[in-house]
mmJSON file of the N, C-alpha and C atoms, coordinates in Angstrom:
{"data_MODEL":{"atom_site":{
"group_PDB":["ATOM","ATOM","ATOM","ATOM","ATOM","ATOM","ATOM","ATOM","ATOM","ATOM","ATOM","ATOM","ATOM","ATOM","ATOM","ATOM","ATOM","ATOM","ATOM","ATOM","ATOM","ATOM","ATOM","ATOM","ATOM","ATOM","ATOM","ATOM","ATOM","ATOM","ATOM","ATOM","ATOM","ATOM","ATOM","ATOM","ATOM","ATOM","ATOM","ATOM","ATOM","ATOM","ATOM","ATOM","ATOM","ATOM","ATOM","ATOM","ATOM","ATOM","ATOM","ATOM","ATOM","ATOM","ATOM","ATOM","ATOM","ATOM","ATOM","ATOM","ATOM","ATOM","ATOM","ATOM","ATOM","ATOM","ATOM","ATOM","ATOM","ATOM","ATOM","ATOM","ATOM","ATOM","ATOM","ATOM","ATOM","ATOM","ATOM","ATOM","ATOM","ATOM","ATOM","ATOM","ATOM","ATOM","ATOM","ATOM","ATOM","ATOM","ATOM","ATOM","ATOM","ATOM","ATOM","ATOM","ATOM","ATOM","ATOM","ATOM","ATOM","ATOM","ATOM","ATOM","ATOM","ATOM","ATOM","ATOM","ATOM","ATOM","ATOM","ATOM","ATOM","ATOM","ATOM","ATOM","ATOM","ATOM","ATOM","ATOM","ATOM","ATOM","ATOM","ATOM","ATOM","ATOM","ATOM","ATOM","ATOM","ATOM","ATOM","ATOM","ATOM","ATOM","ATOM","ATOM","ATOM","ATOM","ATOM","ATOM","ATOM","ATOM","ATOM","ATOM"],
"id":[1,2,3,4,5,6,7,8,9,10,11,12,13,14,15,16,17,18,19,20,21,22,23,24,25,26,27,28,29,30,31,32,33,34,35,36,37,38,39,40,41,42,43,44,45,46,47,48,49,50,51,52,53,54,55,56,57,58,59,60,61,62,63,64,65,66,67,68,69,70,71,72,73,74,75,76,77,78,79,80,81,82,83,84,85,86,87,88,89,90,91,92,93,94,95,96,97,98,99,100,101,102,103,104,105,106,107,108,109,110,111,112,113,114,115,116,117,118,119,120,121,122,123,124,125,126,127,128,129,130,131,132,133,134,135,136,137,138,139,140,141,142,143,144],
"type_symbol":["N","C","C","N","C","C","N","C","C","N","C","C","N","C","C","N","C","C","N","C","C","N","C","C","N","C","C","N","C","C","N","C","C","N","C","C","N","C","C","N","C","C","N","C","C","N","C","C","N","C","C","N","C","C","N","C","C","N","C","C","N","C","C","N","C","C","N","C","C","N","C","C","N","C","C","N","C","C","N","C","C","N","C","C","N","C","C","N","C","C","N","C","C","N","C","C","N","C","C","N","C","C","N","C","C","N","C","C","N","C","C","N","C","C","N","C","C","N","C","C","N","C","C","N","C","C","N","C","C","N","C","C","N","C","C","N","C","C","N","C","C","N","C","C"],
"label_atom_id":["N","CA","C","N","CA","C","N","CA","C","N","CA","C","N","CA","C","N","CA","C","N","CA","C","N","CA","C","N","CA","C","N","CA","C","N","CA","C","N","CA","C","N","CA","C","N","CA","C","N","CA","C","N","CA","C","N","CA","C","N","CA","C","N","CA","C","N","CA","C","N","CA","C","N","CA","C","N","CA","C","N","CA","C","N","CA","C","N","CA","C","N","CA","C","N","CA","C","N","CA","C","N","CA","C","N","CA","C","N","CA","C","N","CA","C","N","CA","C","N","CA","C","N","CA","C","N","CA","C","N","CA","C","N","CA","C","N","CA","C","N","CA","C","N","CA","C","N","CA","C","N","CA","C","N","CA","C","N","CA","C","N","CA","C","N","CA","C"],
"label_alt_id":[null,null,null,null,null,null,null,null,null,null,null,null,null,null,null,null,null,null,null,null,null,null,null,null,null,null,null,null,null,null,null,null,null,null,null,null,null,null,null,null,null,null,null,null,null,null,null,null,null,null,null,null,null,null,null,null,null,null,null,null,null,null,null,null,null,null,null,null,null,null,null,null,null,null,null,null,null,null,null,null,null,null,null,null,null,null,null,null,null,null,null,null,null,null,null,null,null,null,null,null,null,null,null,null,null,null,null,null,null,null,null,null,null,null,null,null,null,null,null,null,null,null,null,null,null,null,null,null,null,null,null,null,null,null,null,null,null,null,null,null,null,null,null,null],
"label_comp_id":["MET","MET","MET","ILE","ILE","ILE","ASP","ASP","ASP","LEU","LEU","LEU","GLY","GLY","GLY","ALA","ALA","ALA","ASP","ASP","ASP","VAL","VAL","VAL","SER","SER","SER","PRO","PRO","PRO","GLY","GLY","GLY","ARG","ARG","ARG","PHE","PHE","PHE","ILE","ILE","ILE","GLU","GLU","GLU","ALA","ALA","ALA","ALA","ALA","ALA","ARG","ARG","ARG","GLU","GLU","GLU","HIS","HIS","HIS","SER","SER","SER","ALA","ALA","ALA","ASP","ASP","ASP","ILE","ILE","ILE","VAL","VAL","VAL","GLY","GLY","GLY","GLY","GLY","GLY","SER","SER","SER","ALA","ALA","ALA","LEU","LEU","LEU","MET","MET","MET","THR","THR","THR","THR","THR","THR","THR","THR","THR","LEU","LEU","LEU","PRO","PRO","PRO","MET","MET","MET","GLN","GLN","GLN","GLU","GLU","GLU","CYS","CYS","CYS","MET","MET","MET","VAL","VAL","VAL","LYS","LYS","LYS","ALA","ALA","ALA","ALA","ALA","ALA","SER","SER","SER","GLU","GLU","GLU","ASP","ASP","ASP"],
"label_asym_id":["A","A","A","A","A","A","A","A","A","A","A","A","A","A","A","A","A","A","A","A","A","A","A","A","A","A","A","A","A","A","A","A","A","A","A","A","A","A","A","A","A","A","A","A","A","A","A","A","A","A","A","A","A","A","A","A","A","A","A","A","A","A","A","A","A","A","A","A","A","A","A","A","A","A","A","A","A","A","A","A","A","A","A","A","A","A","A","A","A","A","A","A","A","A","A","A","A","A","A","A","A","A","A","A","A","A","A","A","A","A","A","A","A","A","A","A","A","A","A","A","A","A","A","A","A","A","A","A","A","A","A","A","A","A","A","A","A","A","A","A","A","A","A","A"],
"label_entity_id":["1","1","1","1","1","1","1","1","1","1","1","1","1","1","1","1","1","1","1","1","1","1","1","1","1","1","1","1","1","1","1","1","1","1","1","1","1","1","1","1","1","1","1","1","1","1","1","1","1","1","1","1","1","1","1","1","1","1","1","1","1","1","1","1","1","1","1","1","1","1","1","1","1","1","1","1","1","1","1","1","1","1","1","1","1","1","1","1","1","1","1","1","1","1","1","1","1","1","1","1","1","1","1","1","1","1","1","1","1","1","1","1","1","1","1","1","1","1","1","1","1","1","1","1","1","1","1","1","1","1","1","1","1","1","1","1","1","1","1","1","1","1","1","1"],
"label_seq_id":[1,1,1,2,2,2,3,3,3,4,4,4,5,5,5,6,6,6,7,7,7,8,8,8,9,9,9,10,10,10,11,11,11,12,12,12,13,13,13,14,14,14,15,15,15,16,16,16,17,17,17,18,18,18,19,19,19,20,20,20,21,21,21,22,22,22,23,23,23,24,24,24,25,25,25,26,26,26,27,27,27,28,28,28,29,29,29,30,30,30,31,31,31,32,32,32,33,33,33,34,34,34,35,35,35,36,36,36,37,37,37,38,38,38,39,39,39,40,40,40,41,41,41,42,42,42,43,43,43,44,44,44,45,45,45,46,46,46,47,47,47,48,48,48],
"pdbx_PDB_ins_code":[null,null,null,null,null,null,null,null,null,null,null,null,null,null,null,null,null,null,null,null,null,null,null,null,null,null,null,null,null,null,null,null,null,null,null,null,null,null,null,null,null,null,null,null,null,null,null,null,null,null,null,null,null,null,null,null,null,null,null,null,null,null,null,null,null,null,null,null,null,null,null,null,null,null,null,null,null,null,null,null,null,null,null,null,null,null,null,null,null,null,null,null,null,null,null,null,null,null,null,null,null,null,null,null,null,null,null,null,null,null,null,null,null,null,null,null,null,null,null,null,null,null,null,null,null,null,null,null,null,null,null,null,null,null,null,null,null,null,null,null,null,null,null,null],
"Cartn_x":[64.005,65.242,64.842,65.669,65.249,66.341,66.229,66.98,67.022,68.489,68.63,69.011,69.246,69.79,71.319,71.868,72.894,73.447,74.623,75.527,74.863,75.141,74.11,75.288,75.388,76.692,76.401,77.764,77.723,77.238,76.692,75.664,74.269,74.234,72.426,72.164,73.334,73.445,73.144,74.04,73.9,72.477,72.071,70.737,69.587,69.62,68.587,68.657,69.757,69.843,69.307,69.306,68.741,67.519,66.823,65.534,64.979,65.338,65.007,64.963,65.812,66.291,67.091,68.076,68.451,68.871,69.313,70.24,71.143,70.971,72.349,72.34,73.56,73.52,74.376,74.151,75.623,75.086,76.207,76.644,77.123,77.386,78.023,78.871,79.818,80.553,81.02,80.385,80.222,81.415,81.926,82.975,84.3,85.413,86.836,86.609,86.327,86.206,85.049,84.551,83.198,83.638,84.927,85.576,85.881,86.6,87.11,85.775,84.956,83.856,82.972,83.447,83.279,84.053,84.991,86.062,85.392,84.756,84.149,82.976,82.173,81.223,81.034,82.228,82.689,83.083,83.99,84.199,82.971,81.886,81.061,80.085,80.052,79.322,79.947,81.442,82.172,82.539,82.214,82.143,81.097,79.767,78.626,78.928],
"Cartn_y":[54.571,54.997,56.245,57.413,58.686,58.572,58.943,59.192,60.727,61.136,62.244,62.729,61.659,62.254,62.064,62.712,62.818,64.224,64.118,65.864,66.438,65.622,66.287,66.878,68.006,68.499,67.392,67.406,67.118,67.876,69.21,69.593,69.377,69.325,68.535,67.13,66.568,64.732,64.954,65.776,65.89,66.398,67.194,67.859,66.98,66.189,65.004,63.866,63.376,62.833,63.01,64.322,65.072,65.048,65.419,65.496,64.451,63.638,62.402,61.256,61.751,61.268,59.689,59.698,58.471,57.821,56.865,55.824,55.684,55.381,54.861,55.548,56.005,56.655,56.178,56.346,55.581,56.309,56.088,56.991,55.8,56.468,55.399,56.437,55.507,56.148,55.134,55.199,53.98,54.568,55.187,56.083,56.269,56.095,56.417,57.826,58.805,59.955,60.664,60.087,60.259,60.173,59.235,58.734,60.024,60.975,61.949,62.662,62.791,63.431,62.644,60.893,60.55,60.623,61.282,61.898,62.732,63.522,64.96,64.774,63.665,63.639,62.765,61.675,61.156,62.518,63.458,64.23,65.154,65.263,66.697,65.389,64.199,63.419,63.075,63.136,63.045,64.644,65.437,67.005,67.259,66.262,66.254,65.91],
"Cartn_z":[100.888,99.995,99.446,99.397,98.806,97.966,96.335,95.507,95.208,95.735,95.105,93.922,92.712,91.825,91.518,90.308,90.01,90.361,90.361,90.726,92.089,93.261,94.407,94.959,95.658,96.225,98.115,98.578,99.812,100.639,100.574,101.438,101.664,100.034,99.633,100.605,100.077,100.44,102.368,103.101,104.716,104.985,103.99,104.433,104.407,103.026,102.844,103.977,104.556,105.538,106.85,107.045,108.475,108.146,106.852,106.621,106.83,106.635,106.483,108.114,108.78,109.819,109.574,108.31,107.811,108.841,109.28,110.079,108.642,107.882,106.814,105.806,105.182,103.883,102.746,101.511,100.744,99.296,98.837,97.044,96.759,95.3,94.404,93.301,92.893,92.062,91.095,90.136,88.99,87.559,88.223,86.875,88.116,87.686,88.152,88.181,87.351,87.342,88.624,89.017,90.161,91.684,91.5,92.692,94.012,93.181,93.823,94.887,94.327,95.163,96.372,95.912,97.578,98.588,98.367,99.69,99.96,99.438,99.687,100.611,100.139,100.598,102.306,102.352,103.845,104.377,104.243,104.856,105.51,104.484,104.812,106.042,105.867,106.925,108.087,108.325,109.658,110.1,109.222,110.33,110.963,110.809,111.616,113.162],
"occupancy":[1.0,1.0,1.0,1.0,1.0,1.0,1.0,1.0,1.0,1.0,1.0,1.0,1.0,1.0,1.0,1.0,1.0,1.0,1.0,1.0,1.0,1.0,1.0,1.0,1.0,1.0,1.0,1.0,1.0,1.0,1.0,1.0,1.0,1.0,1.0,1.0,1.0,1.0,1.0,1.0,1.0,1.0,1.0,1.0,1.0,1.0,1.0,1.0,1.0,1.0,1.0,1.0,1.0,1.0,1.0,1.0,1.0,1.0,1.0,1.0,1.0,1.0,1.0,1.0,1.0,1.0,1.0,1.0,1.0,1.0,1.0,1.0,1.0,1.0,1.0,1.0,1.0,1.0,1.0,1.0,1.0,1.0,1.0,1.0,1.0,1.0,1.0,1.0,1.0,1.0,1.0,1.0,1.0,1.0,1.0,1.0,1.0,1.0,1.0,1.0,1.0,1.0,1.0,1.0,1.0,1.0,1.0,1.0,1.0,1.0,1.0,1.0,1.0,1.0,1.0,1.0,1.0,1.0,1.0,1.0,1.0,1.0,1.0,1.0,1.0,1.0,1.0,1.0,1.0,1.0,1.0,1.0,1.0,1.0,1.0,1.0,1.0,1.0,1.0,1.0,1.0,1.0,1.0,1.0],
"B_iso_or_equiv":[0.0,0.0,0.0,0.0,0.0,0.0,0.0,0.0,0.0,0.0,0.0,0.0,0.0,0.0,0.0,0.0,0.0,0.0,0.0,0.0,0.0,0.0,0.0,0.0,0.0,0.0,0.0,0.0,0.0,0.0,0.0,0.0,0.0,0.0,0.0,0.0,0.0,0.0,0.0,0.0,0.0,0.0,0.0,0.0,0.0,0.0,0.0,0.0,0.0,0.0,0.0,0.0,0.0,0.0,0.0,0.0,0.0,0.0,0.0,0.0,0.0,0.0,0.0,0.0,0.0,0.0,0.0,0.0,0.0,0.0,0.0,0.0,0.0,0.0,0.0,0.0,0.0,0.0,0.0,0.0,0.0,0.0,0.0,0.0,0.0,0.0,0.0,0.0,0.0,0.0,0.0,0.0,0.0,0.0,0.0,0.0,0.0,0.0,0.0,0.0,0.0,0.0,0.0,0.0,0.0,0.0,0.0,0.0,0.0,0.0,0.0,0.0,0.0,0.0,0.0,0.0,0.0,0.0,0.0,0.0,0.0,0.0,0.0,0.0,0.0,0.0,0.0,0.0,0.0,0.0,0.0,0.0,0.0,0.0,0.0,0.0,0.0,0.0,0.0,0.0,0.0,0.0,0.0,0.0],
"pdbx_formal_charge":[null,null,null,null,null,null,null,null,null,null,null,null,null,null,null,null,null,null,null,null,null,null,null,null,null,null,null,null,null,null,null,null,null,null,null,null,null,null,null,null,null,null,null,null,null,null,null,null,null,null,null,null,null,null,null,null,null,null,null,null,null,null,null,null,null,null,null,null,null,null,null,null,null,null,null,null,null,null,null,null,null,null,null,null,null,null,null,null,null,null,null,null,null,null,null,null,null,null,null,null,null,null,null,null,null,null,null,null,null,null,null,null,null,null,null,null,null,null,null,null,null,null,null,null,null,null,null,null,null,null,null,null,null,null,null,null,null,null,null,null,null,null,null,null],
"auth_seq_id":[1,1,1,2,2,2,3,3,3,4,4,4,5,5,5,6,6,6,7,7,7,8,8,8,9,9,9,10,10,10,11,11,11,12,12,12,13,13,13,14,14,14,15,15,15,16,16,16,17,17,17,18,18,18,19,19,19,20,20,20,21,21,21,22,22,22,23,23,23,24,24,24,25,25,25,26,26,26,27,27,27,28,28,28,29,29,29,30,30,30,31,31,31,32,32,32,33,33,33,34,34,34,35,35,35,36,36,36,37,37,37,38,38,38,39,39,39,40,40,40,41,41,41,42,42,42,43,43,43,44,44,44,45,45,45,46,46,46,47,47,47,48,48,48],
"auth_comp_id":["MET","MET","MET","ILE","ILE","ILE","ASP","ASP","ASP","LEU","LEU","LEU","GLY","GLY","GLY","ALA","ALA","ALA","ASP","ASP","ASP","VAL","VAL","VAL","SER","SER","SER","PRO","PRO","PRO","GLY","GLY","GLY","ARG","ARG","ARG","PHE","PHE","PHE","ILE","ILE","ILE","GLU","GLU","GLU","ALA","ALA","ALA","ALA","ALA","ALA","ARG","ARG","ARG","GLU","GLU","GLU","HIS","HIS","HIS","SER","SER","SER","ALA","ALA","ALA","ASP","ASP","ASP","ILE","ILE","ILE","VAL","VAL","VAL","GLY","GLY","GLY","GLY","GLY","GLY","SER","SER","SER","ALA","ALA","ALA","LEU","LEU","LEU","MET","MET","MET","THR","THR","THR","THR","THR","THR","THR","THR","THR","LEU","LEU","LEU","PRO","PRO","PRO","MET","MET","MET","GLN","GLN","GLN","GLU","GLU","GLU","CYS","CYS","CYS","MET","MET","MET","VAL","VAL","VAL","LYS","LYS","LYS","ALA","ALA","ALA","ALA","ALA","ALA","SER","SER","SER","GLU","GLU","GLU","ASP","ASP","ASP"],
"auth_asym_id":["A","A","A","A","A","A","A","A","A","A","A","A","A","A","A","A","A","A","A","A","A","A","A","A","A","A","A","A","A","A","A","A","A","A","A","A","A","A","A","A","A","A","A","A","A","A","A","A","A","A","A","A","A","A","A","A","A","A","A","A","A","A","A","A","A","A","A","A","A","A","A","A","A","A","A","A","A","A","A","A","A","A","A","A","A","A","A","A","A","A","A","A","A","A","A","A","A","A","A","A","A","A","A","A","A","A","A","A","A","A","A","A","A","A","A","A","A","A","A","A","A","A","A","A","A","A","A","A","A","A","A","A","A","A","A","A","A","A","A","A","A","A","A","A"],
"auth_atom_id":["N","CA","C","N","CA","C","N","CA","C","N","CA","C","N","CA","C","N","CA","C","N","CA","C","N","CA","C","N","CA","C","N","CA","C","N","CA","C","N","CA","C","N","CA","C","N","CA","C","N","CA","C","N","CA","C","N","CA","C","N","CA","C","N","CA","C","N","CA","C","N","CA","C","N","CA","C","N","CA","C","N","CA","C","N","CA","C","N","CA","C","N","CA","C","N","CA","C","N","CA","C","N","CA","C","N","CA","C","N","CA","C","N","CA","C","N","CA","C","N","CA","C","N","CA","C","N","CA","C","N","CA","C","N","CA","C","N","CA","C","N","CA","C","N","CA","C","N","CA","C","N","CA","C","N","CA","C","N","CA","C","N","CA","C","N","CA","C"],
"pdbx_PDB_model_num":[1,1,1,1,1,1,1,1,1,1,1,1,1,1,1,1,1,1,1,1,1,1,1,1,1,1,1,1,1,1,1,1,1,1,1,1,1,1,1,1,1,1,1,1,1,1,1,1,1,1,1,1,1,1,1,1,1,1,1,1,1,1,1,1,1,1,1,1,1,1,1,1,1,1,1,1,1,1,1,1,1,1,1,1,1,1,1,1,1,1,1,1,1,1,1,1,1,1,1,1,1,1,1,1,1,1,1,1,1,1,1,1,1,1,1,1,1,1,1,1,1,1,1,1,1,1,1,1,1,1,1,1,1,1,1,1,1,1,1,1,1,1,1,1]
}}}
């Protein structure tokens, strides 16, 4: 498991997944205000 911390950009998230040859990636949205970023993360991952 690689913990990137809080407030990680979608680009950095994808970069880390590539760097570590991740088979599975996950993110969390513990507050409803962080939910919109999850959509950005999914879009960034599916563009690859």
